[in-house]
C-alpha positions in Angstrom: 17.9 2.9 -4.6 17.2 1.7 -1.1 19.7 0.8 1.7 18.7 -1.5 4.5 20.4 -2.4 7.8 21.1 -6.0 9.0 17.5 -6.3 10.2 16.1 -5.4 6.8 14.9 -2.0 7.8 15.1 0.8 5.2 17.7 3.2 6.4 18.3 5.5 3.4 16.7 6.2 0.1 19.0 7.4 -2.7 17.2 9.5 -5.3 19.4 8.8 -8.4 19.3 10.3 -11.8 17.5 8.4 -14.5 20.1 8.0 -17.3 17.4 6.8 -19.6 15.5 9.9 -20.9 12.1 8.1 -20.9 8.9 8.7 -18.9 8.2 4.9 -18.9 11.6 3.3 -18.0 14.6 4.0 -16.0 18.3 3.3 -15.9 20.4 4.1 -12.9 23.4 6.3 -13.6 26.4 4.0 -13.0 28.5 6.6 -11.1 25.6 7.5 -8.8 25.0 3.7 -8.2 28.6 3.3 -7.2 28.4 6.3 -4.9 25.3 5.0 -3.2 26.9 1.6 -2.8 30.0 3.1 -1.1 27.8 5.3 1.1 25.7 2.4 2.2 28.6 0.0 2.8 30.4 2.7 4.9 27.5 2.6 7.3 27.2 -1.2 7.4 24.1 -1.2 5.2 23.4 -2.9 1.9 21.6 -1.9 -1.2 18.5 -4.0 -1.2 15.9 -2.3 -3.4 14.9 0.4 -5.7 12.0 2.9 -5.9 10.4 4.8 -8.6 7.1 6.5 -9.3 4.1 6.0 -11.6 2.8 9.6 -11.5 -0.1 8.9 -13.9 -0.8 5.4 -12.9 -1.1 3.0 -10.0 1.5 1.6 -7.6 1.6 -1.8 -9.4 4.6 -3.1 -11.3 4.3 -2.5 -15.1 5.5 -5.1 -17.6 8.6 -2.9 -18.1 9.2 -3.1 -14.3 8.8 -6.9 -14.3 11.2 -7.3 -17.2 13.7 -4.9 -15.7 13.7 -6.6 -12.2 17.0 -8.4 -12.3 17.7 -8.6 -8.5 15.4 -11.3 -7.1 16.3 -10.4 -3.5 15.5 -6.7 -3.9 12.4 -4.9 -2.9 10.7 -2.8 -5.6 8.9 0.1 -4.1 6.5 2.0 -6.4 4.8 5.4 -5.5 1.7 6.6 -7.3 -0.8 9.3 -6.4 -2.2 8.5 -2.9 -0.4 5.2 -2.6 3.0 3.5 -2.0 3.4 -0.2 -2.4 6.3 -2.7 -2.3 6.9 -5.9 -4.1 9.3 -8.8 -4.7 9.6 -9.5 -8.4 11.2 -12.9 -9.0 11.3 -14.7 -12.3 8.4 -12.7 -13.6 6.3 -13.4 -10.6 5.0 -10.5 -8.4 4.5 -10.7 -4.7 3.3 -7.7 -2.7 5.1 -6.9 0.6 3.5 -5.4 3.7 4.8 -1.9 4.5 3.2 -2.0 8.0 
């Protein structure tokens, strides 16, 4: 998960356990999610995104990613070999964000 400050800058990345033992999908462990939320809020940040990797693919949302994107205001950051890209995923629509 990703925490941002009031200006929208990423302040912290929480590497959480995938509770779904799958190489193609992920489910955040609820206890770790709650811990990340409490940690972020204690610093005045908010949880505002998630990140994961596509180690054998490209940094583009998969259909699984699109269907699992339930937070329309969150940034979805995807890392792949030699690239990191970020997206809004809203109502099945993908919009790439600038990381510059």
